[in-house]
Structures are given as C-alpha cells and as structure tokens.
C-alpha positions in Angstrom: -5.1 -14.0 4.8 -6.6 -15.4 8.4 -7.7 -13.5 10.6 -4.6 -14.4 12.7 -2.2 -12.5 10.5 -4.3 -9.6 10.2 -4.1 -9.3 13.6 -0.5 -9.9 14.0 -0.1 -7.3 10.7 -1.9 -4.8 12.4 -0.5 -4.5 16.0 1.5 -1.3 17.1 3.8 -0.5 20.1 2.1 1.4 22.9 -0.4 3.0 21.2 -1.6 4.3 24.3 1.4 6.8 24.7 -0.3 9.6 24.4 -3.5 10.5 22.8 -2.3 11.5 19.4 -0.2 8.1 19.2 -3.6 6.6 19.8 -5.0 8.3 16.8 -2.3 7.4 14.7 -2.0 3.5 16.2 -6.4 3.8 14.6 -4.8 4.7 11.4 -2.6 2.1 10.5 -5.2 -0.2 12.2 -8.2 1.3 9.3 -5.7 1.3 6.5 -5.2 -2.6 7.8 -8.7 -2.9 7.3 -9.0 -1.3 3.5 -6.0 -3.7 2.7 -8.2 -6.9 4.2 -11.6 -4.8 2.6 -12.6 -7.8 0.2 -13.2 -9.0 3.5 -15.8 -7.1 4.4 -19.7 -7.1 2.9 -21.5 -3.9 3.4 -24.9 -4.1 4.1 -26.1 -0.8 5.5 -25.8 1.6 1.5 -26.3 4.6 2.6 -23.7 6.6 3.7 -24.7 8.3 7.5 -22.9 11.9 9.0 -20.5 14.1 8.0 -16.6 14.2 6.5 -14.0 15.0 9.0 -12.7 17.9 6.6 -15.3 20.5 8.7 -12.6 20.4 11.3 -9.4 20.0 9.3 -7.8 24.1 9.4 -8.1 25.5 6.2 -4.9 26.0 6.0 -3.8 22.5 6.5 -0.8 21.2 3.7 -1.3 17.7 4.4 -4.4 15.6 4.7 -5.2 12.4 4.8 -8.7 10.6 5.4 -9.6 7.1 5.7 -13.7 6.5 4.9 -15.2 3.1 6.0 -18.8 4.5 5.9 -18.8 5.7 1.9 -21.2 6.2 -0.9 -23.6 3.8 -1.6 -21.8 3.2 -4.8 -18.5 2.6 -3.7 -20.5 0.0 -1.2 -22.0 -2.0 -3.9 -18.2 -2.4 -5.6 -17.0 -3.5 -2.1 -19.4 -6.0 -1.9 -19.1 -7.3 -5.8 -15.1 -7.4 -5.2 -15.7 -9.3 -2.2 -18.0 -11.3 -3.8 -14.8 -12.6 -6.2 -13.7 -14.0 -3.2 -15.9 -17.1 -2.3 -13.5 -18.5 0.2 -12.0 -16.0 2.2 -14.0 -15.4 5.6 -16.3 -13.1 5.9 -17.4 -10.4 8.1 -20.6 -9.3 8.5 -20.4 -5.7 8.8 -17.1 -3.0 8.7 -17.6 -3.0 12.4 -16.7 -6.7 13.0 -13.3 -6.0 11.9 -12.6 -2.9 12.9 -13.7 -4.1 16.4 -11.4 -6.9 16.3 -7.8 -5.4 14.8 -8.4 -2.7 17.2 -8.8 -5.2 20.5 -5.5 -6.5 19.1 -4.1 -3.1 18.9 -5.2 -1.8 22.2 -4.4 -5.1 24.1 -1.2 -5.3 23.2 0.4 -3.1 25.5 2.9 -3.0 28.0 3.0 -1.4 31.3 -0.3 -0.8 33.9 -2.5 0.9 31.0 -6.1 0.1 32.4 -7.5 1.4 29.0 -10.0 -1.3 27.7 -10.8 -1.2 23.8 -14.3 -2.8 24.8 -14.9 -0.5 27.1 -13.9 2.6 26.1 -13.2 3.3 23.2 -15.4 0.7 21.0 -18.4 2.1 22.4 -17.9 6.1 20.4 -15.2 4.9 17.5 -17.0 5.8 14.4 -15.8 4.9 10.7 -14.2 7.9 9.2 -10.8 8.8 10.9 -8.1 12.0 9.6 -5.0 13.7 10.2 -4.1 17.4 9.6 -0.8 19.2 9.5 -1.3 22.2 9.2 0.7 25.6 10.2 0.3 27.4 13.6 0.6 31.3 14.2 4.2 30.6 14.8 4.7 28.8 11.3 5.2 25.8 13.0 3.7 22.4 12.3 1.1 20.8 13.4 -1.3 17.8 14.2 -4.4 16.8 15.1 -6.8 14.0 14.5 -10.0 14.1 13.8 -12.2 11.0 14.6 -15.8 10.4 13.9 -18.2 9.9 17.2 -21.1 7.7 17.8 -22.0 9.2 20.9 -20.1 12.3 22.5 -21.0 11.3 26.2 -19.0 8.4 25.9 -16.7 10.0 23.7 -15.9 12.2 26.1 -15.5 9.9 28.8 -13.2 7.2 27.5 -11.3 10.3 25.5 -10.4 11.9 29.4 -9.3 8.1 30.8 -6.9 8.0 27.6 -5.3 11.4 28.6 -5.2 10.3 32.2 -3.4 7.3 31.3 -1.2 9.3 28.7 2.7 8.0 30.4 4.5 11.4 31.2 3.2 13.5 27.8 0.8 15.8 27.6 -2.4 15.4 25.1 -5.4 17.4 24.8 -9.1 16.5 22.8 -12.2 18.3 22.1 -15.7 16.7 21.2 -17.6 18.1 18.9 -21.0 16.5 18.4 -20.0 14.2 15.3 -16.0 14.3 15.5 -13.3 14.6 18.3 -10.4 16.5 17.6 -7.7 15.4 19.4 -3.7 16.8 19.3 -0.3 17.1 21.5 -1.5 19.1 23.5 -5.1 21.3 24.4 -4.3 24.9 23.6 -3.0 23.1 20.2 -6.5 21.5 20.0 -8.3 24.4 21.1 -6.6 26.8 18.2 -7.0 24.3 15.6 -10.4 24.2 16.2 -11.0 28.1 16.8 -9.1 27.9 13.4 -11.8 25.4 11.7 -14.7 27.1 12.9 -13.4 30.5 10.5 -12.2 28.0 7.8 -12.0 24.7 7.0 -9.9 22.9 4.5 -13.1 22.6 2.2 -12.8 26.6 1.4 -9.9 25.5 -0.4 -9.7 25.8 -3.9 -6.7 23.9 -4.0 -7.4 21.2 -2.7 -11.2 21.1 -3.2 -10.1 21.2 -6.8 -7.2 18.7 -6.5 -9.4 16.4 -5.1 -12.4 16.9 -8.2 -9.4 15.4 -10.1 -10.0 11.7 -9.0 -12.7 9.3 -10.3 -15.2 8.2 -8.1 -15.6 7.3 -4.5 -12.7 6.6 -2.5 -12.4 4.7 1.0 -8.9 6.8 1.4 -8.2 10.3 0.1 -4.7 12.4 1.0 -3.8 15.4 -0.5 -0.1 17.2 0.5 1.4 20.9 -0.5 4.2 19.0 -1.5 6.1 22.8 -1.1 4.4 23.6 1.7 5.5 20.3 3.5 8.6 21.0 2.5 8.9 24.3 4.2 7.7 22.9 7.5 10.3 20.1 7.4 13.5 22.6 7.5 12.2 24.9 9.7 11.6 21.7 12.1 15.2 20.5 11.3 16.3 24.3 11.5 15.7 24.5 14.6 16.7 21.2 16.2 12.6 19.9 16.8 13.7 17.1 14.1 12.1 14.6 16.7 8.8 16.4 16.0 9.2 14.8 12.0 8.5 11.2 12.8 4.9 11.2 14.4 4.0 14.9 12.4 5.4 15.0 8.7 6.1 11.7 8.6 6.7 10.0 5.5 5.1 13.4 3.5 8.3 15.5 3.9 10.1 12.3 2.1 7.9 12.2 -0.7 8.1 15.5 -1.2 12.1 15.1 -1.2 14.1 12.1 -2.7 11.0 10.3 -3.7 10.1 12.6 -5.7 13.5 12.3 -8.0 11.7 12.3 -10.8 10.7 16.4 -10.6 12.8 17.1 -13.3 15.1 18.3 -10.3 12.2 19.8 -8.1 13.3 17.8 -5.3 13.1 18.4 -1.7 16.1 17.5 1.0 16.1 18.6 5.1 17.9 21.4 3.8 17.3 21.9 0.3 15.0 23.6 -2.1 11.3 23.5 -1.8 9.6 21.0 -3.8 7.4 22.3 -6.3 2.9 20.5 -6.9 0.4 19.0 -5.0 -0.4 15.7 -4.1 -3.6 13.9 -4.5 -4.5 10.6 -3.9 -7.0 8.3 -3.3 -8.0 4.4 -3.1 -11.6 3.0 -4.8 -12.6 -0.3 -5.2 -14.8 -1.3 -8.6 -17.0 -4.7 -9.1 -12.9 -6.0 -10.8 -10.3 -4.2 -9.8 -8.8 -2.3 -6.4 -7.1 0.7 -7.8 -4.7 3.7 -6.1 -4.3 6.8 -8.6 -2.9 10.0 -8.0 -1.9 12.9 -9.5 1.0 15.6 -8.7 -0.4 18.9 -9.9 1.3 22.4 -10.9 4.8 20.0 -10.4 7.7 21.0 -13.0 7.4 17.9 -15.5 10.1 19.4 -17.8 12.2 16.9 -17.0 10.4 13.9 -18.3 10.8 12.5 -21.7 7.7 12.4 -23.9 7.2 9.0 -23.8 5.0 6.2 -25.7 6.2 3.6 -22.5 2.3 2.1 -22.2 2.3 1.9 -26.1 5.3 0.3 -26.2 4.4 -2.1 -23.2 0.8 -3.2 -26.2 3.8 -4.1 -28.3 5.1 -7.8 -26.1 3.8 -11.1 -27.5 0.5 -11.8 -26.1 -0.1 -13.8 -23.3 3.2 -12.4 -21.7 3.4 -13.0 -17.7 5.1 -10.0 -17.1 6.8 -6.7 -18.4 8.4 -3.4 -17.9 8.6 -0.5 -19.9 10.2 2.4 -19.3 11.0 5.9 -21.9 14.5 7.8 -22.3 16.2 4.8 -20.6 19.2 6.1 -22.9 19.0 9.8 -22.1 19.4 8.5 -18.4 22.0 6.1 -18.6 23.9 9.4 -20.2 23.4 11.2 -17.2 24.5 8.3 -15.2 27.7 7.7 -16.6 28.8 11.9 -16.5 27.9 11.5 -12.7 30.3 8.6 -12.4 32.6 9.9 -14.4 33.0 12.9 -12.4 32.9 10.6 -8.7 35.7 10.4 -6.8 35.1 7.6 -6.4 35.7 5.8 -9.9 38.9 4.8 -10.1 40.2 6.0 -13.6 39.0 6.4 -16.7 35.5 5.3 -16.4 34.7 6.1 -20.0 37.9 4.3 -21.4 36.8 1.0 -19.8 33.3 1.6 -21.5 35.8 1.7 -24.9 37.5 -1.2 -24.3 35.1 -3.2 -23.5 32.6 -1.7 -26.7 35.9 -3.4 -28.9 36.0 -6.7 -27.4 32.1 -6.2 -28.3 32.5 -4.8 -31.6 30.6 -2.0 -30.5 30.7 1.9 -28.9 30.3 2.1 -25.5 27.5 4.1 -24.4 27.2 5.5 -27.5 26.1 2.7 -29.2 23.8 1.9 -26.2 22.1 4.6 -25.5 21.4 4.9 -29.6 19.7 1.3 -29.6 17.4 2.2 -26.1 16.6 5.1 -27.6 12.6 7.1 -26.8 11.2 3.9 -25.0 12.2 0.0 -24.4 10.1 -2.8 -23.1 11.4 -6.2 -21.9 9.2 -9.3 -20.5 8.7 -12.9 -19.5 6.8 -14.6 -22.6 5.8 -17.6 -20.1 6.7 -18.7 -16.7 10.4 -20.5 -16.4 9.7 -24.2 -15.5 12.2 -24.4 -12.3 15.4 -25.9 -13.2 14.6 -25.8 -16.4 17.0 -22.4 -18.0 16.0 -23.1 -21.4 12.1 -22.5 -20.2 13.1 -19.0 -19.5 11.9 -17.2 -22.5 11.9 -13.2 -23.0 11.5 -10.3 -25.4 12.8 -6.6 -25.9 11.7 -4.2 -28.2 13.4 -0.7 -28.5 12.7 1.8 -30.8 16.1 3.5 -31.1 17.3 7.1 -32.2 18.7 5.8 -35.5 16.4 2.6 -36.0 19.2 1.1 -38.6 22.5 1.2 -36.0 20.4 0.5 -33.7 19.8 -3.1 -35.3 23.8 -3.1 -36.0 24.2 -3.5 -32.2 21.4 -5.4 -31.4 22.5 -8.0 -33.8 26.5 -7.7 -32.5 25.4 -8.2 -29.3 23.2 -11.1 -29.6 26.6 -12.3 -32.0 28.4 -12.9 -28.5 25.0 -13.8 -26.6 25.3 -16.9 -29.5 28.6 -17.5 -28.8 27.7 -17.7 -24.4 25.5 -20.8 -25.4 22.1 -18.1 -25.1 20.6 -17.8 -28.6 18.9 -14.6 -29.8 16.5 -13.6 -32.6 17.2 -10.1 -33.6 14.2 -8.5 -36.1 12.7 -4.8 -37.4 9.2 -4.4 -36.0 9.2 -0.9 -38.7 11.4 1.7 -36.8 11.7 -0.7 -33.6 14.1 -3.6 -32.9 12.9 -7.0 -31.1 15.6 -9.6 -29.7 13.4 -12.6 -28.3 14.5 -15.9 -27.4 11.1 -17.4 -27.6 10.7 -18.6 -31.5 6.7 -19.4 -30.8 6.2 -15.0 -29.7 3.4 -13.8 -31.6 0.5 -11.6 -31.1 0.4 -8.3 -28.9 -0.3 -7.7 -24.7 -2.4 -5.4 -25.8 -5.2 -7.9 -27.7 -5.1 -9.4 -24.4 -8.5 -9.0 -22.5 -6.3 -9.5 -18.7 -3.3 -6.3 -19.8 -6.2 -3.9 -21.2 -8.8 -4.5 -17.7 -5.4 -3.8 -15.8 -3.4 -0.6 -17.6 -6.7 1.1 -18.8 -6.6 4.6 -18.3 -3.2 5.3 -19.5 -2.5 9.0 -20.9 -1.1 9.4 -24.0 1.9 10.4 -22.6 3.4 7.1 -20.3 6.9 7.7 -19.0 7.0 4.1 -17.6 4.7 0.8 -17.2 4.8 -2.3 -16.1 2.5 -5.3 -15.9 2.2 -9.0 -14.5 -0.5 -11.2 -16.2 -1.4 -13.5 -12.5 -4.1 -15.6 -14.4 -1.1 -16.4 -16.7 0.8 -17.5 -13.5 -1.8 -19.2 -11.8 -2.3 -21.4 -15.3 1.1 -21.9 -15.6 1.1 -24.2 -12.5 4.1 -23.4 -11.5 3.2 -21.1 -8.6 2.7 -24.2 -5.9 0.4 -24.0 -2.7 -1.5 -20.3 -4.0 -4.5 -20.1 -1.7 -7.3 -20.7 -3.9 -9.2 -16.9 -3.3 -5.7 -15.9 -4.4 -5.9 -17.4 -7.4 -8.8 -15.1 -8.4 -6.5 -12.2 -8.7 -5.6 -12.0 -12.3 -3.4 -9.0 -12.9 -1.5 -6.1 -11.1 -1.0 -2.9 -14.0 0.7 0.5 -12.7 1.7 3.4 -15.2 3.4 6.7 -14.3 2.9 9.4 -16.9 1.9 12.9 -18.3 -1.7 14.4 -18.5 -1.4 18.2 -19.5 0.4 20.0 -17.2 0.3 17.2 -13.6 1.9 14.2 -13.8 -0.2 10.8 -12.8 -0.1 7.9 -11.5 -2.2 4.8 -11.1 -1.3 0.6 -9.4 -4.6 -1.3 -10.0 -5.1 -4.8 -9.0 -7.9 -6.7 -10.9 -9.6 -9.6 -9.8 -12.3 -12.2 -11.4 
C-alpha cells in the first residue's frame, strides 16, 4: 500500500463542520493508522501519560479508545510485526504517519476555513483519543470526544480557533491537563466533565471486568452496554431525534439491533425489544499476527447450537486453501423454510415444490437434506483452481448427520445425480461423518497444518462457526498474479464465533511470516 493510497483512503468530507465532527475525523484517521500499523516502527518503548478513561462519565453506555502509545510489550510486538514486511515504506515513528494522514484530512476542505493542521492541531495533538456515549440527566444520549494533548496552552488556542470556524453549529471544549474534552455544546462538555470528575468509567465494575477479559495490551479497545445503547436509540427515534443517531450512536445501535441476530432472537430494532449483553473487543498485535477479539457478556445464548464447527473445520484435507464450517445448519434451514412457507411472497405451497424436487432426486426434501447436514458441516477448497480449467476445481465437504446411515444414503443419491450431470463425486463414511469430495488426492487433516494452528488457535470448545483462508497456499500456487511481495508475507486468516461459558466469543486473526 503506497502512502498515496493511504492518504486517499483517509479523507473525510468536511471535517471542520463542528468540533465533534473533527474528533470523529481524527478517530477515522487513527483507525486507518491502526490498519496500517505494520508500517510504523516504535522506537520509544515506554508508554507515557494517563488514559482518556478518566474523562468518560461512569454511566457511559459505549466507549471507544485508540491508543498509539501503548505499553512496551505491545510496541515490541508492533515492531516485530512490522519487520515481517521488509519492502514496506517504513517511517521512524507513529507521529509521521499520523501527521501525514491528518494533514490530508484537514486540507481536504471546501469553504473559507483557515484551520491549518500543522499550525493549529499538530503542536498539541497527542496519541490517544476516545469517544464516550452516555446518558445525561434528562436521559438523552450525549457524545463527547476525549483527546490527549501534548501542550495545554496550544490546545486551548487551537480548539478556540476550530470553534470559531464552526459553520453555524455550536461546539464546546474544555482542556484539562493532558486531555481535552469536546462536545456538541459547551453546556454538554461542562456537564460531562463534572460527571467524570464525580465518577468515571473506570469505577464501573461492568466496564473494568469486561475489559479484563481481553488478552494483552491493545491498540484499540471498544466496549458497549448493548441494552442501554438500544434504549437510547429507541428514545432518540421516539422523540423524533433520529438525526442524532448517525453521529452519536453510529454503528452501535445497529450492532445492538439486527447485527446481533445470532443471539437467540434477543435483537433490537428502532421499535423492538431491548438487546441483552455487553460487547467488549480489542485489537492487538503479536510478532506473527494481528488479532481482533471480542466477547458478548450477559447475552442469551440459548439460541446457539452446541457446536463443534471448529473441530470439523480441522478435519478438511491438509493443505486446503480455504474452508468454512457451521453448526446447526440443518435446524437453521428448517426454520427458514417454515418462515418462507408462511410468507405471502411465496406463491403456492413451498413444501409441495420441495417434495417434487425430492422425488426427482430420490430423496425427501427437506427431511433428508436436514438430516445430512446434521449438527455440523464443513466445506473447503482443496487447492487453488487453474484459470480456465474446470477440472482443477477440487473440494471436500464433511457432514455429521443426525442419522449417519441415512445421511450416507442421501449423499450417495446426490452424488449419483451429480455424476449424471458430469460432475463425479466420491462419497464415503468416516466414523459417523459423511465425506463428499471430487479430489482423489485429498489426505491428512487441516488441523495438522502449522498455518491452520497459528490462525485458529484459541477457539473455545463450542464453536458455532469458523472459517480459514490459507494465504500461504494461495501464494505458493502461483495463481495469484501481481500480488505485491510484502502482501505475500501474510500467511493466513482465521475467524470463529463460539460460546465460552455463558458468553459469546469471536475473533479474527491475520498471520504473517
């Protein structure tokens, strides 16, 4: 990725609209920095200064923190991670990349604004920034930005100029030693500061305990009380204040809503029931990987299938270049068919149409299909296909049928039909599992591969969904053309979602060599 590409991706429309918009712009830019942190060499190992947590009110319902000055262990990991990319454009400090990105963001303006990043922002802007969403005395949602400052006097001058340049919108700020608190109005800022002085988010047992479940030091930390966020969203919409949602609750309200569809029906919409649980997530680096991990605590996990999707994914053939596994797919299909059957959009009887299709195949649909898919199913691409050669497409699928004998018979009938269509398959039993493949050379198991172990380690015993991409295998195939040499140092991507006790856990990990 060239610096030009990075700068282009970091541009934020009209970031000087008001003070809070500027904070959101800085968050977006720092997020890009985190995405490109492999190109940042840390040379000062000692973490300096306090955390922005001190200025987030104790009743905050959502909190996002970006830290470009983490503890020494994380800086060492960042440096080791960076060294995996020898041809990348290196910089000597995080400040260089931060300055380049923010310079572009502040200069990409329309209108007569005279704010200059180098003169008005850079002299005081620190390496930590946070956003806190909390409920004020009236129960309405408020958002404040918390920005680390290196020079309080210069910060006051710069922020005053930004407020003066705001285009017809109010804004407020307060510089408090190492941090500046900014918000939509001076009154809102003053109230937030007073609330934080009385009790800040670190005194919240939920926040402290939830963050403690994350591993190691982090560059990014996110936390949200999903139930409280959804209530604030509902109140804002009911009061006709929907315009506040994009800038304030942003994706959190959506996450508390349809994005949590896996939580056994405990979702939130603008008018629906309140979501349950608290979300915590963190991004951290290790010498050989970057990982985003998270947890939803206090959610209703009764809707989750007690799955072994992770273990089944590891049973795909050794060397597979991609694979995905899911638990409870059969029951999911049963529910979806029932929902479609009841839908007025479906003309005629869906069950009759499925039965007709089943008769042609010599099986019962959906019954035999649901049985075949059973408790867990995994499917993978054994090798990278050669362009233009359909015969090079090799795959393997493994299912764990509820009734293994019947499942094997169903798979064989489907295989016979595929053979008639010119796509021969081999079906076999492996214990109580059914294996379907068109790859006669498939052998071993993915769980034995070092790359798989590195990308997928840490999965809980109950995994409801998992996926793996063997990037090293893709590069080795020679089929991925014109891939930059540094990108080829990425070796794998692994992700999973599962149950740990009464919590939902998830992770996405990118490995490098």
